[in-house]
N, CA, C and O atoms as a GROMACS GRO file, in nm:
protein
  376
    1UNK      N    1   0.587  -0.656  -1.679
    1UNK     CA    2   0.653  -0.764  -1.570
    1UNK      C    3   0.595  -0.612  -1.417
    1UNK      O    4   0.619  -0.492  -1.403
    2UNK      N    5   0.519  -0.712  -1.342
    2UNK     CA    6   0.433  -0.628  -1.189
    2UNK      C    7   0.552  -0.595  -1.127
    2UNK      O    8   0.656  -0.661  -1.127
    3UNK      N    9   0.534  -0.508  -1.083
    3UNK     CA   10   0.553  -0.342  -0.976
    3UNK      C   11   0.478  -0.386  -0.858
    3UNK      O   12   0.366  -0.432  -0.884
    4UNK      N   13   0.518  -0.382  -0.716
    4UNK     CA   14   0.470  -0.366  -0.602
    4UNK      C   15   0.483  -0.234  -0.560
    4UNK      O   16   0.593  -0.181  -0.574
    5UNK      N   17   0.336  -0.134  -0.482
    5UNK     CA   18   0.373  -0.049  -0.499
    5UNK      C   19   0.258  -0.015  -0.304
    5UNK      O   20   0.143  -0.053  -0.282
    6UNK      N   21   0.335   0.051  -0.221
    6UNK     CA   22   0.315   0.147  -0.066
    6UNK      C   23   0.243   0.230  -0.097
    6UNK      O   24   0.282   0.315  -0.178
    7UNK      N   25   0.074   0.235  -0.027
    7UNK     CA   26   0.075   0.348   0.010
    7UNK      C   27   0.039   0.346   0.113
    7UNK      O   28  -0.061   0.290   0.157
    8UNK      N   29   0.153   0.438   0.192
    8UNK     CA   30   0.070   0.466   0.335
    8UNK      C   31   0.018   0.631   0.386
    8UNK      O   32   0.010   0.735   0.320
    9UNK      N   33  -0.019   0.596   0.560
    9UNK     CA   34  -0.122   0.699   0.559
    9UNK      C   35  -0.298   0.746   0.500
    9UNK      O   36  -0.340   0.861   0.492
   10UNK      N   37  -0.368   0.632   0.470
   10UNK     CA   38  -0.467   0.598   0.452
   10UNK      C   39  -0.548   0.682   0.523
   10UNK      O   40  -0.496   0.752   0.610
   11UNK      N   41  -0.656   0.688   0.504
   11UNK     CA   42  -0.772   0.667   0.594
   11UNK      C   43  -0.821   0.495   0.632
   11UNK      O   44  -0.803   0.396   0.561
   12UNK      N   45  -0.885   0.500   0.764
   12UNK     CA   46  -0.849   0.354   0.812
   12UNK      C   47  -1.030   0.378   0.765
   12UNK      O   48  -1.112   0.304   0.818
   13UNK      N   49  -1.064   0.455   0.694
   13UNK     CA   50  -1.281   0.399   0.633
   13UNK      C   51  -1.233   0.346   0.470
   13UNK      O   52  -1.305   0.269   0.407
   14UNK      N   53  -1.087   0.406   0.408
   14UNK     CA   54  -1.072   0.350   0.265
   14UNK      C   55  -1.078   0.194   0.237
   14UNK      O   56  -0.989   0.132   0.296
   15UNK      N   57  -1.137   0.141   0.182
   15UNK     CA   58  -1.174   0.039   0.092
   15UNK      C   59  -1.100  -0.066  -0.038
   15UNK      O   60  -1.139  -0.008  -0.139
   16UNK      N   61  -1.045  -0.145  -0.069
   16UNK     CA   62  -0.994  -0.196  -0.135
   16UNK      C   63  -1.044  -0.092  -0.262
   16UNK      O   64  -0.984  -0.002  -0.321
   17UNK      N   65  -1.183  -0.148  -0.277
   17UNK     CA   66  -1.266  -0.098  -0.415
   17UNK      C   67  -1.194   0.091  -0.403
   17UNK      O   68  -1.150   0.161  -0.494
   18UNK      N   69  -1.200   0.105  -0.334
   18UNK     CA   70  -1.223   0.305  -0.319
   18UNK      C   71  -1.034   0.294  -0.386
   18UNK      O   72  -0.996   0.376  -0.468
   19UNK      N   73  -0.940   0.184  -0.334
   19UNK     CA   74  -0.772   0.208  -0.401
   19UNK      C   75  -0.817   0.155  -0.532
   19UNK      O   76  -0.835   0.237  -0.622
   20UNK      N   77  -0.839   0.014  -0.560
   20UNK     CA   78  -0.811  -0.010  -0.737
   20UNK      C   79  -0.894   0.082  -0.813
   20UNK      O   80  -0.885   0.059  -0.934
   21UNK      N   81  -0.995   0.205  -0.778
   21UNK     CA   82  -1.046   0.280  -0.822
   21UNK      C   83  -0.936   0.417  -0.850
   21UNK      O   84  -0.911   0.472  -0.958
   22UNK      N   85  -0.908   0.434  -0.774
   22UNK     CA   86  -0.742   0.551  -0.783
   22UNK      C   87  -0.660   0.500  -0.874
   22UNK      O   88  -0.640   0.562  -0.979
   23UNK      N   89  -0.607   0.396  -0.853
   23UNK     CA   90  -0.508   0.375  -0.905
   23UNK      C   91  -0.531   0.333  -1.051
   23UNK      O   92  -0.428   0.302  -1.110
   24UNK      N   93  -0.640   0.326  -1.118
   24UNK     CA   94  -0.687   0.198  -1.200
   24UNK      C   95  -0.683   0.387  -1.333
   24UNK      O   96  -0.654   0.368  -1.451
   25UNK      N   97  -0.705   0.494  -1.298
   25UNK     CA   98  -0.668   0.626  -1.392
   25UNK      C   99  -0.513   0.594  -1.456
   25UNK      O  100  -0.496   0.581  -1.577
   26UNK      N  101  -0.415   0.586  -1.370
   26UNK     CA  102  -0.290   0.503  -1.404
   26UNK      C  103  -0.261   0.354  -1.501
   26UNK      O  104  -0.166   0.354  -1.580
   27UNK      N  105  -0.340   0.241  -1.490
   27UNK     CA  106  -0.338   0.158  -1.539
   27UNK      C  107  -0.428   0.036  -1.500
   27UNK      O  108  -0.544   0.058  -1.468
   28UNK      N  109  -0.386  -0.078  -1.500
   28UNK     CA  110  -0.377  -0.207  -1.520
   28UNK      C  111  -0.408  -0.234  -1.320
   28UNK      O  112  -0.320  -0.171  -1.262
   29UNK      N  113  -0.504  -0.308  -1.211
   29UNK     CA  114  -0.423  -0.244  -1.140
   29UNK      C  115  -0.409  -0.463  -1.143
   29UNK      O  116  -0.454  -0.513  -1.246
   30UNK      N  117  -0.368  -0.532  -1.067
   30UNK     CA  118  -0.352  -0.659  -1.027
   30UNK      C  119  -0.387  -0.659  -0.954
   30UNK      O  120  -0.487  -0.730  -0.967
   31UNK      N  121  -0.377  -0.603  -0.797
   31UNK     CA  122  -0.419  -0.674  -0.728
   31UNK      C  123  -0.384  -0.540  -0.611
   31UNK      O  124  -0.284  -0.470  -0.620
   32UNK      N  125  -0.489  -0.525  -0.504
   32UNK     CA  126  -0.517  -0.413  -0.370
   32UNK      C  127  -0.513  -0.518  -0.237
   32UNK      O  128  -0.594  -0.607  -0.209
   33UNK      N  129  -0.410  -0.483  -0.177
   33UNK     CA  130  -0.367  -0.586  -0.023
   33UNK      C  131  -0.383  -0.458   0.094
   33UNK      O  132  -0.277  -0.407   0.132
   34UNK      N  133  -0.479  -0.418   0.138
   34UNK     CA  134  -0.540  -0.267   0.285
   34UNK      C  135  -0.520  -0.456   0.367
   34UNK      O  136  -0.561  -0.572   0.365
   35UNK      N  137  -0.382  -0.313   0.460
   35UNK     CA  138  -0.342  -0.432   0.617
   35UNK      C  139  -0.455  -0.374   0.715
   35UNK      O  140  -0.513  -0.270   0.747
   36UNK      N  141  -0.446  -0.539   0.745
   36UNK     CA  142  -0.575  -0.515   0.890
   36UNK      C  143  -0.492  -0.549   1.029
   36UNK      O  144  -0.373  -0.541   1.000
   37UNK      N  145  -0.504  -0.573   1.126
   37UNK     CA  146  -0.409  -0.528   1.253
   37UNK      C  147  -0.498  -0.690   1.256
   37UNK      O  148  -0.601  -0.747   1.220
   38UNK      N  149  -0.366  -0.706   1.328
   38UNK     CA  150  -0.360  -0.970   1.326
   38UNK      C  151  -0.461  -0.945   1.428
   38UNK      O  152  -0.579  -0.957   1.394
   39UNK      N  153  -0.426  -0.904   1.574
   39UNK     CA  154  -0.525  -0.890   1.682
   39UNK      C  155  -0.640  -0.832   1.633
   39UNK      O  156  -0.704  -0.891   1.546
   40UNK      N  157  -0.680  -0.708   1.683
   40UNK     CA  158  -0.764  -0.654   1.636
   40UNK      C  159  -0.895  -0.613   1.485
   40UNK      O  160  -1.010  -0.570   1.498
   41UNK      N  161  -0.834  -0.642   1.377
   41UNK     CA  162  -0.909  -0.675   1.264
   41UNK      C  163  -0.879  -0.540   1.204
   41UNK      O  164  -0.853  -0.538   1.083
   42UNK      N  165  -0.878  -0.393   1.290
   42UNK     CA  166  -0.874  -0.263   1.234
   42UNK      C  167  -0.763  -0.301   1.125
   42UNK      O  168  -0.676  -0.387   1.112
   43UNK      N  169  -0.836  -0.141   1.023
   43UNK     CA  170  -0.752  -0.118   0.932
   43UNK      C  171  -0.603  -0.060   0.997
   43UNK      O  172  -0.605   0.030   1.081
   44UNK      N  173  -0.506  -0.104   0.963
   44UNK     CA  174  -0.347  -0.032   0.965
   44UNK      C  175  -0.276   0.112   0.947
   44UNK      O  176  -0.186   0.166   1.013
   45UNK      N  177  -0.361   0.162   0.814
   45UNK     CA  178  -0.319   0.263   0.762
   45UNK      C  179  -0.291   0.243   0.614
   45UNK      O  180  -0.304   0.332   0.530
   46UNK      N  181  -0.246   0.096   0.583
   46UNK     CA  182  -0.120   0.134   0.495
   46UNK      C  183  -0.143  -0.036   0.377
   46UNK      O  184  -0.165  -0.154   0.404
   47UNK      N  185  -0.126   0.031   0.268
   47UNK     CA  186  -0.184  -0.151   0.196
   47UNK      C  187  -0.003  -0.129   0.053
   47UNK      O  188   0.097  -0.057   0.050
   48UNK      N  189  -0.045  -0.209  -0.009
   48UNK     CA  190  -0.028  -0.162  -0.143
   48UNK      C  191  -0.094  -0.272  -0.263
   48UNK      O  192  -0.156  -0.378  -0.251
   49UNK      N  193  -0.049  -0.191  -0.388
   49UNK     CA  194  -0.101  -0.229  -0.493
   49UNK      C  195   0.003  -0.286  -0.576
   49UNK      O  196   0.122  -0.272  -0.547
   50UNK      N  197  -0.048  -0.369  -0.709
   50UNK     CA  198   0.009  -0.407  -0.797
   50UNK      C  199   0.013  -0.382  -0.920
   50UNK      O  200  -0.102  -0.362  -0.958
   51UNK      N  201   0.099  -0.370  -1.018
   51UNK     CA  202   0.051  -0.306  -1.155
   51UNK      C  203   0.171  -0.323  -1.209
   51UNK      O  204   0.275  -0.334  -1.143
   52UNK      N  205   0.158  -0.324  -1.370
   52UNK     CA  206   0.258  -0.346  -1.468
   52UNK      C  207   0.326  -0.196  -1.436
   52UNK      O  208   0.261  -0.092  -1.422
   53UNK      N  209   0.476  -0.208  -1.426
   53UNK     CA  210   0.601  -0.132  -1.467
   53UNK      C  211   0.558   0.047  -1.507
   53UNK      O  212   0.585   0.152  -1.449
   54UNK      N  213   0.504   0.024  -1.594
   54UNK     CA  214   0.517   0.161  -1.648
   54UNK      C  215   0.385   0.236  -1.591
   54UNK      O  216   0.340   0.350  -1.588
   55UNK      N  217   0.366   0.171  -1.569
   55UNK     CA  218   0.122   0.195  -1.503
   55UNK      C  219   0.238   0.286  -1.354
   55UNK      O  220   0.245   0.408  -1.340
   56UNK      N  221   0.302   0.196  -1.277
   56UNK     CA  222   0.284   0.162  -1.108
   56UNK      C  223   0.365   0.293  -1.150
   56UNK      O  224   0.311   0.400  -1.123
   57UNK      N  225   0.504   0.295  -1.221
   57UNK     CA  226   0.588   0.401  -1.209
   57UNK      C  227   0.463   0.520  -1.239
   57UNK      O  228   0.435   0.577  -1.134
   58UNK      N  229   0.382   0.570  -1.358
   58UNK     CA  230   0.264   0.648  -1.356
   58UNK      C  231   0.194   0.739  -1.219
   58UNK      O  232   0.165   0.857  -1.198
   59UNK      N  233   0.190   0.638  -1.160
   59UNK     CA  234   0.091   0.573  -1.050
   59UNK      C  235   0.172   0.670  -0.897
   59UNK      O  236   0.124   0.756  -0.822
   60UNK      N  237   0.315   0.601  -0.904
   60UNK     CA  238   0.377   0.672  -0.787
   60UNK      C  239   0.384   0.794  -0.817
   60UNK      O  240   0.332   0.872  -0.738
   61UNK      N  241   0.457   0.854  -0.954
   61UNK     CA  242   0.438   0.954  -0.961
   61UNK      C  243   0.362   1.092  -0.907
   61UNK      O  244   0.392   1.182  -0.828
   62UNK      N  245   0.199   1.047  -1.024
   62UNK     CA  246   0.080   1.121  -1.011
   62UNK      C  247  -0.011   1.136  -0.844
   62UNK      O  248  -0.078   1.229  -0.800
   63UNK      N  249   0.023   1.010  -0.788
   63UNK     CA  250  -0.086   0.964  -0.625
   63UNK      C  251  -0.004   1.031  -0.508
   63UNK      O  252  -0.059   1.076  -0.408
   64UNK      N  253   0.180   1.036  -0.537
   64UNK     CA  254   0.275   1.019  -0.426
   64UNK      C  255   0.224   1.194  -0.289
   64UNK      O  256   0.270   1.304  -0.321
   65UNK      N  257   0.164   1.185  -0.200
   65UNK     CA  258   0.074   1.366  -0.193
   65UNK      C  259  -0.010   1.382  -0.177
   65UNK      O  260  -0.047   1.428  -0.069
   66UNK      N  261  -0.086   1.357  -0.268
   66UNK     CA  262  -0.234   1.344  -0.240
   66UNK      C  263  -0.359   1.317  -0.185
   66UNK      O  264  -0.377   1.208  -0.131
   67UNK      N  265  -0.455   1.405  -0.191
   67UNK     CA  266  -0.540   1.329  -0.040
   67UNK      C  267  -0.630   1.256  -0.106
   67UNK      O  268  -0.685   1.247  -0.216
   68UNK      N  269  -0.628   1.212  -0.012
   68UNK     CA  270  -0.757   1.175   0.009
   68UNK      C  271  -0.799   1.079   0.143
   68UNK      O  272  -0.742   0.989   0.205
   69UNK      N  273  -0.886   1.123   0.150
   69UNK     CA  274  -1.016   1.107   0.297
   69UNK      C  275  -0.899   1.171   0.406
   69UNK      O  276  -0.855   1.112   0.505
   70UNK      N  277  -0.850   1.362   0.343
   70UNK     CA  278  -0.833   1.412   0.427
   70UNK      C  279  -0.672   1.437   0.458
   70UNK      O  280  -0.607   1.532   0.501
   71UNK      N  281  -0.638   1.285   0.407
   71UNK     CA  282  -0.477   1.263   0.441
   71UNK      C  283  -0.363   1.242   0.328
   71UNK      O  284  -0.393   1.166   0.235
   72UNK      N  285  -0.265   1.288   0.327
   72UNK     CA  286  -0.226   1.270   0.218
   72UNK      C  287  -0.157   1.165   0.228
   72UNK      O  288  -0.092   1.132   0.327
   73UNK      N  289  -0.172   1.093   0.103
   73UNK     CA  290  -0.124   0.957   0.069
   73UNK      C  291   0.062   0.959   0.041
   73UNK      O  292   0.102   1.040  -0.044
   74UNK      N  293   0.165   0.872   0.110
   74UNK     CA  294   0.266   0.851   0.060
   74UNK      C  295   0.197   0.690   0.014
   74UNK      O  296   0.122   0.601   0.056
   75UNK      N  297   0.285   0.730  -0.101
   75UNK     CA  298   0.336   0.620  -0.259
   75UNK      C  299   0.477   0.676  -0.315
   75UNK      O  300   0.529   0.785  -0.340
   76UNK      N  301   0.510   0.524  -0.320
   76UNK     CA  302   0.555   0.450  -0.340
   76UNK      C  303   0.662   0.332  -0.319
   76UNK      O  304   0.698   0.280  -0.214
   77UNK      N  305   0.692   0.312  -0.424
   77UNK     CA  306   0.755   0.154  -0.483
   77UNK      C  307   0.773   0.071  -0.267
   77UNK      O  308   0.826   0.119  -0.167
   78UNK      N  309   0.714  -0.035  -0.286
   78UNK     CA  310   0.713  -0.101  -0.188
   78UNK      C  311   0.946  -0.186  -0.178
   78UNK      O  312   1.041  -0.213  -0.251
   79UNK      N  313   0.915  -0.186  -0.079
   79UNK     CA  314   1.054  -0.247  -0.040
   79UNK      C  315   1.042  -0.335   0.008
   79UNK      O  316   0.978  -0.340   0.113
   80UNK      N  317   1.122  -0.490  -0.073
   80UNK     CA  318   1.147  -0.634  -0.051
   80UNK      C  319   1.162  -0.584   0.164
   80UNK      O  320   1.241  -0.500   0.206
   81UNK      N  321   1.057  -0.669   0.259
   81UNK     CA  322   1.134  -0.710   0.367
   81UNK      C  323   1.243  -0.801   0.375
   81UNK      O  324   1.232  -0.917   0.335
   82UNK      N  325   1.374  -0.744   0.435
   82UNK     CA  326   1.450  -0.860   0.483
   82UNK      C  327   1.416  -0.908   0.588
   82UNK      O  328   1.327  -0.876   0.667
   83UNK      N  329   1.519  -1.018   0.589
   83UNK     CA  330   1.486  -1.116   0.671
   83UNK      C  331   1.561  -1.084   0.848
   83UNK      O  332   1.681  -1.107   0.864
   84UNK      N  333   1.487  -1.039   0.948
   84UNK     CA  334   1.606  -1.038   1.020
   84UNK      C  335   1.466  -0.936   1.104
   84UNK      O  336   1.455  -0.929   1.226
   85UNK      N  337   1.355  -0.855   0.985
   85UNK     CA  338   1.286  -0.687   1.055
   85UNK      C  339   1.319  -0.722   1.176
   85UNK      O  340   1.322  -0.835   1.223
   86UNK      N  341   1.354  -0.576   1.246
   86UNK     CA  342   1.298  -0.540   1.378
   86UNK      C  343   1.152  -0.498   1.417
   86UNK      O  344   1.135  -0.377   1.400
   87UNK      N  345   1.048  -0.563   1.462
   87UNK     CA  346   0.891  -0.569   1.520
   87UNK      C  347   0.905  -0.531   1.608
   87UNK      O  348   1.005  -0.479   1.658
   88UNK      N  349   0.790  -0.551   1.652
   88UNK     CA  350   0.700  -0.589   1.772
   88UNK      C  351   0.721  -0.834   1.796
   88UNK      O  352   0.755  -0.912   1.885
   89UNK      N  353   0.678  -0.841   1.668
   89UNK     CA  354   0.650  -0.981   1.664
   89UNK      C  355   0.781  -1.056   1.638
   89UNK      O  356   0.793  -1.174   1.604
   90UNK      N  357   0.855  -0.986   1.655
   90UNK     CA  358   0.987  -1.085   1.627
   90UNK      C  359   1.021  -1.174   1.753
   90UNK      O  360   0.994  -1.138   1.867
   91UNK      N  361   1.100  -1.332   1.712
   91UNK     CA  362   1.086  -1.391   1.860
   91UNK      C  363   1.256  -1.423   1.877
   91UNK      O  364   1.337  -1.460   1.793
   92UNK      N  365   1.268  -1.398   1.993
   92UNK     CA  366   1.396  -1.456   2.029
   92UNK      C  367   1.368  -1.580   2.055
   92UNK      O  368   1.258  -1.632   2.036
   93UNK      N  369   1.492  -1.648   2.112
   93UNK     CA  370   1.519  -1.787   2.114
   93UNK      C  371   1.608  -1.813   2.221
   93UNK      O  372   1.718  -1.867   2.208
   94UNK      N  373   1.541  -1.758   2.365
   94UNK     CA  374   1.694  -1.733   2.435
   94UNK      C  375   1.710  -1.906   2.562
   94UNK      O  376   1.811  -1.923   2.631
   0.00000   0.00000   0.00000
């Protein structure tokens, strides 16, 4: 079964290939997705990596707090977004 990993505090210069290479040291990477701002297209400094459960746990333990491009990465298991999460884009019908 695959596990989704949150990767935060990425340098804005980080590429999907660079993140994939970092995580592949711990096992097969199924998917890498770096998040960009919808309006500007600029990187937002975080993304997600999908790996098999055991390998994901190894990668999380090994990479959390490590340096990439001068920034300490925040790496943990991604949490499902709940419905109605409070963000700037939340719309209200009044």
